[in-house]
C-alpha positions in Angstrom: 0.0 0.0 0.0 1.9 3.1 -1.3 -0.9 5.7 -1.3 -0.8 8.3 1.3 -3.5 7.9 4.0 -6.6 9.9 3.8 -7.7 10.8 7.3 -11.1 11.1 8.7 -10.5 14.6 10.2 -7.0 15.9 10.6 -5.7 19.3 11.8 -5.6 22.2 9.3 -3.4 25.1 10.1 -4.4 28.6 8.8 -0.9 30.2 8.7 -0.9 32.6 11.5 -0.7 30.2 14.4 3.1 30.3 14.6 3.0 34.1 15.0 0.9 33.9 18.2 3.0 31.0 19.5 6.2 33.0 18.8 4.8 36.0 20.6 4.3 33.8 23.6 7.9 32.6 23.5 9.3 36.1 22.9 7.4 37.4 25.9 8.2 34.2 28.0 4.5 33.6 28.5 4.9 29.8 28.6 2.3 29.1 31.3 -1.4 28.3 31.8 -2.3 32.0 31.6 -1.2 34.9 29.4 -2.2 37.2 26.5 -3.1 34.3 24.2 -5.4 32.7 26.7 -7.2 36.0 27.3 -7.2 36.7 23.5 -8.7 33.3 22.6 -11.4 33.7 25.2 -12.2 37.2 23.8 -12.2 35.8 20.2 -14.7 33.1 21.1 -16.9 35.4 23.0 -17.1 37.7 20.0 -17.7 34.8 17.7 -20.5 33.1 19.7 -22.3 36.1 21.3 -20.9 39.2 22.9 -23.1 38.7 26.0 -21.5 35.3 27.0 -18.3 34.5 28.7 -15.7 31.8 27.9 -13.1 30.1 30.1 -10.3 28.4 28.1 -9.5 24.9 29.5 -7.2 22.0 28.8 -9.9 19.9 27.1 -13.6 19.6 26.3 -13.8 16.9 28.9 -12.6 19.3 31.5 -15.2 21.8 30.4 -18.0 19.2 30.9 -16.6 18.2 34.3 -16.5 21.8 35.6 -19.9 22.5 34.0 -21.4 19.7 36.1 -19.6 21.0 39.2 -21.1 24.4 38.6 -24.5 22.9 38.3 -24.1 21.4 41.7 -23.8 17.7 40.6 -22.4 15.5 43.3 -22.2 11.9 44.5 -25.5 10.0 44.1 -27.1 12.6 41.8 -28.6 11.6 38.5 -27.5 13.2 35.2 -29.4 12.6 32.0 -27.0 12.1 29.0 -27.5 11.4 25.3 -26.5 7.8 24.7 -25.2 8.3 21.1 -22.0 10.3 21.8 -18.4 10.0 22.6 -17.6 8.7 26.0 -16.2 12.0 27.1 -19.8 13.3 27.4 -20.6 10.7 30.1 -17.3 10.1 31.8 -17.4 13.3 33.9 -20.7 12.1 35.5 -18.8 9.2 37.0 -15.9 11.5 38.0 -18.3 13.1 40.4 -19.8 9.9 41.7 -23.1 10.7 40.0 -25.3 8.3 38.0 -25.8 8.6 34.3 -29.3 8.1 32.8 -29.0 7.5 29.1 -31.5 8.6 26.4 -32.1 7.4 22.9 -31.7 9.5 19.8 -34.5 10.7 17.4 -34.2 10.1 13.7 -34.0 13.7 12.4 -30.9 15.0 14.1 -29.6 11.8 15.8 -29.6 13.7 19.1 -31.7 13.6 22.3 -35.2 12.3 21.7 -37.6 14.7 23.4 -40.2 12.0 23.9 -37.7 9.6 25.6 -36.2 12.5 27.6 -39.5 13.5 29.1 -40.5 9.9 29.8 -37.2 9.5 31.7 -37.6 12.7 33.7 -41.2 11.7 34.7 -40.0 8.2 35.7 -36.9 9.3 37.6 -39.1 11.8 39.6 -41.6 9.1 40.3 -38.7 7.0 41.7 -37.8 9.9 44.0 -34.7 11.0 42.1 -35.1 14.2 40.0 -32.2 14.5 37.6 -29.8 17.3 38.4 -28.8 18.1 34.8 -29.2 17.2 31.1 -26.2 16.7 28.8 -27.4 17.4 25.3 -25.0 16.8 22.4 -24.9 18.5 19.0 -23.7 15.3 17.3 -21.3 15.6 14.4 -22.1 19.3 14.4 -25.9 18.8 14.0 -27.9 20.9 16.5 -30.2 18.9 18.7 -33.9 19.8 18.7 -33.3 23.0 20.7 -36.9 24.2 21.0 -38.2 20.9 22.3 -35.3 20.1 24.6 -35.2 23.6 26.2 -38.9 23.6 26.7 -38.6 20.3 28.6 -35.7 21.7 30.5 -37.7 24.7 31.6 -40.8 22.7 32.4 -39.0 20.5 34.9 -36.4 23.1 36.0 -33.5 20.9 35.0 -30.6 22.8 33.3 -29.0 21.7 30.0 -25.3 21.5 29.7 -24.6 21.7 26.0 -21.9 19.4 24.7 -21.0 21.5 21.8 -17.6 19.9 21.3 -18.4 19.0 17.7 -20.6 22.0 16.9 -18.5 25.2 16.9 -20.0 27.2 14.0 -23.3 25.4 13.9 -26.6 27.3 14.5 -30.2 26.7 15.3 -32.6 29.4 14.0 -29.5 31.7 13.5 -28.2 31.3 17.1 -24.9 29.7 17.7 -24.7 26.2 19.3 -23.2 26.6 22.7 -25.3 29.5 23.7 -28.7 27.9 24.5 -28.1 26.4 28.0 -26.6 28.0 31.0 -23.3 26.3 30.3 -21.7 24.7 27.2 -18.5 22.7 26.5 -16.3 23.3 23.4 -13.5 21.1 22.3 -10.3 22.0 20.3 -8.9 18.5 20.0 -6.7 17.9 16.9 -9.6 16.5 14.9 -12.1 19.4 15.5 -13.2 22.3 13.3 -10.4 24.3 14.9 -7.7 23.0 17.2 -5.4 24.1 19.9 -3.7 20.6 19.6 -5.5 19.7 22.8 -7.9 22.0 24.6 -11.4 23.1 25.2 -13.6 25.8 26.8 -16.6 26.3 29.0 -19.1 28.8 27.7 -21.0 30.6 30.5 -23.9 33.0 30.6 -22.5 35.2 33.3 -19.2 36.4 34.6 -19.6 34.7 38.0 -19.7 31.3 36.3 -16.6 32.2 34.3 -14.7 33.4 37.3 -15.7 30.3 39.3 -14.6 28.1 36.4 -11.2 29.7 36.2 -10.9 29.4 40.0 -11.7 25.7 39.9 -9.4 25.1 36.9 -6.4 26.7 38.7 -6.5 24.4 41.8 -9.1 26.5 43.6 -6.4 28.7 45.2 -7.9 31.0 47.8 -7.1 34.7 47.7 -4.2 34.6 50.2 -0.5 35.4 50.1 0.2 31.7 50.7 -1.2 28.6 49.0 -4.6 28.0 50.7 -7.4 25.8 49.4 -11.0 25.6 50.7 -12.4 23.7 47.8 -11.3 20.8 45.6 -9.5 22.2 42.6 -8.3 21.0 39.2 -5.4 21.6 36.9 -7.6 22.4 33.9 -6.4 25.8 32.5 -5.3 26.1 28.9 -1.6 26.7 28.1 -0.8 30.1 26.6 1.1 28.2 23.9 -1.9 26.1 22.9 -4.1 29.2 23.1 -1.8 30.9 20.5 -2.6 28.1 18.1 -6.3 28.7 18.8 -6.0 32.4 18.1 -4.6 31.6 14.6 -7.3 29.1 14.1 -10.1 31.5 15.0 -9.0 33.7 12.0 -10.1 31.0 9.6 -13.0 29.4 11.4 -15.7 30.6 9.0 -13.6 29.2 6.1 -13.2 25.9 7.9 -16.9 25.6 8.4 -17.6 26.3 4.8 -15.0 23.7 3.8 -16.6 21.0 6.0 -20.0 21.8 4.6 -18.6 21.6 1.1 -17.4 18.0 1.9 -21.0 17.2 3.0 -22.3 18.6 -0.4 -19.6 16.4 -2.1 -21.1 13.3 -0.5 -24.7 14.3 -1.2 -23.8 14.6 -4.9 -21.8 11.4 -4.8 -24.6 9.3 -3.3 -27.6 11.0 -5.0 -28.3 8.0 -7.2 -27.4 5.3 -4.7 -30.6 4.3 -3.0 -28.8 2.1 -0.5 -27.3 5.2 1.2 -28.7 8.1 3.1 -26.4 11.1 3.8 -26.9 12.7 7.2 -28.2 16.2 6.6 -30.2 19.0 8.3 -33.9 18.2 8.7 -35.0 21.7 7.7 -33.8 25.3 7.4 -33.9 26.0 11.2 -30.7 23.9 11.4 -27.3 24.8 10.2 -24.6 22.2 10.8 -20.9 22.7 10.5 -20.8 19.1 9.3 -17.7 18.5 11.4 -18.0 14.9 10.2 -20.1 13.8 7.2 -21.9 10.5 7.9 -24.0 8.1 5.9 -26.4 5.3 6.8 -26.5 2.1 4.7 -29.3 -0.5 4.6 -27.4 -3.1 6.7 -24.6 -3.7 9.1 -23.0 -6.0 6.6 -22.8 -3.4 3.8 -21.5 -0.7 6.2 -18.7 -3.0 7.4 -17.9 -4.1 3.9 -17.5 -0.5 2.8 -15.4 0.4 5.8 -13.0 -2.5 5.1 -13.0 -1.7 1.4 -11.9 1.9 2.1 -9.4 0.7 4.7 -7.7 -1.4 2.1 -7.2 1.7 0.0 -5.7 3.6 3.0 -8.8 5.7 3.4 -10.0 6.1 7.0 -13.7 5.8 7.9 -15.3 5.0 11.2 -18.6 3.6 12.5 -20.9 6.1 14.3 -20.4 6.4 18.0 -21.3 3.3 19.9 -24.1 4.3 22.2 -23.1 4.6 25.8 -25.8 2.2 27.1 -24.1 -0.5 25.1 -20.6 0.2 26.5 -19.2 -2.2 29.1 -18.5 0.6 31.5 -22.1 2.1 31.3 -24.4 -0.8 30.4 -25.7 -1.2 34.0 -27.2 2.3 34.1 -30.8 3.3 33.2 -31.7 3.8 29.5 -34.8 5.2 28.0 -35.9 4.9 24.4 -36.2 2.4 21.7 -33.5 1.3 19.2 -32.8 4.4 17.1 -29.2 4.9 18.3 -28.5 1.1 18.1 -29.7 1.0 14.5 -27.6 4.1 13.6 -24.6 2.5 15.1 -25.1 -0.7 13.2 -25.6 0.9 9.8 -23.8 4.3 10.0 -20.4 5.3 8.8 -18.4 8.5 9.1 -16.4 9.4 6.0 -13.3 11.6 5.5 -14.5 15.1 6.2 -11.4 17.3 6.8 -11.2 20.9 5.6 -7.8 20.1 4.1 -8.8 17.3 1.7 -7.5 18.0 -1.8 -9.2 17.5 -5.1 -7.0 14.4 -5.6 -8.2 13.0 -2.3 -11.8 13.5 -3.4 -11.1 11.7 -6.6 -9.7 8.7 -4.7 -12.6 8.7 -2.3 -15.1 8.9 -5.1 -13.5 6.2 -7.2 -13.3 3.8 -4.4 -16.8 4.4 -3.1 -18.2 4.0 -6.6 -16.2 0.9 -7.3 -17.7 -0.6 -4.1 -21.3 0.2 -5.0 -20.9 -0.9 -8.6 -21.2 -4.5 -7.3 -24.8 -3.7 -6.1 -26.1 -2.2 -9.4 
């Protein structure tokens, strides 16, 4: 196999990242604070909504963890979580000794099913355990059913922590994902729309929450001349070096979103005459997905797996959809509400190369290999 690998989603530098990193070295700001950290937070606040506040952290997982802390989640509490997601959405629940309650997806956005969500809340309350929070994920950049989910959140007075790790740049009715609930987590992992190599952020609706997040993320050091700690703290602040990468990335975020969306359009055109395949797309004009990853659903597990292996032989990376959390060995003992939507998506769904840096030659390779696979079914 001599052909260069085509990755699912690889980092894509914009060109100015090194300038910000060099500025940090020149000023000796090689620490988990500094001008780049402040600048990245300001950039994100301006991009998302000037009335919100952002705390830059070491990862999206850290953001979810601190978000749950701010919502008062503790040992024995129950937290509702979308089942079809990456494990980082659910792991912080266990960090706090809390109990995850998993919810099935709906077919339109593959996110939290409002019907199953309300059924779960009613049942947990009847069992004497009202959930403390709801973790809603904008899967692969697709906004969840915001109007329905936020209505349920308000009805039962249970706050939504948005997992917007995959959805920077996505909108619902023109409003940016990450700005609907009281708190939201962003991720800047190497495979995301923009990257800081590793990093994340917690989006807050008020300055008090941001200040508390920064306090907790810097080991909860009290205001004293010596090191004094009255609360459990964490080493979760973002490095000024990593933030410099993020500042350069923010300069090209709109371009990156348009490039990812162009890849989704590429697949819609590629599969338009193949009835065996459905390309994941927005259900209506209220939704605007960044299409962080483009995904398809085939008509059977066998075809999905055969296509994945076919592409793998050609050094083209693809990946099954997230395995639902309620099927994971670490989580399968916890409550689950819904039917089998997420299970069916996992069985038949495949993520395809979606990077903003894919070349025309990469697209030709992808197209030729996919068409050669499906030619056997015509």
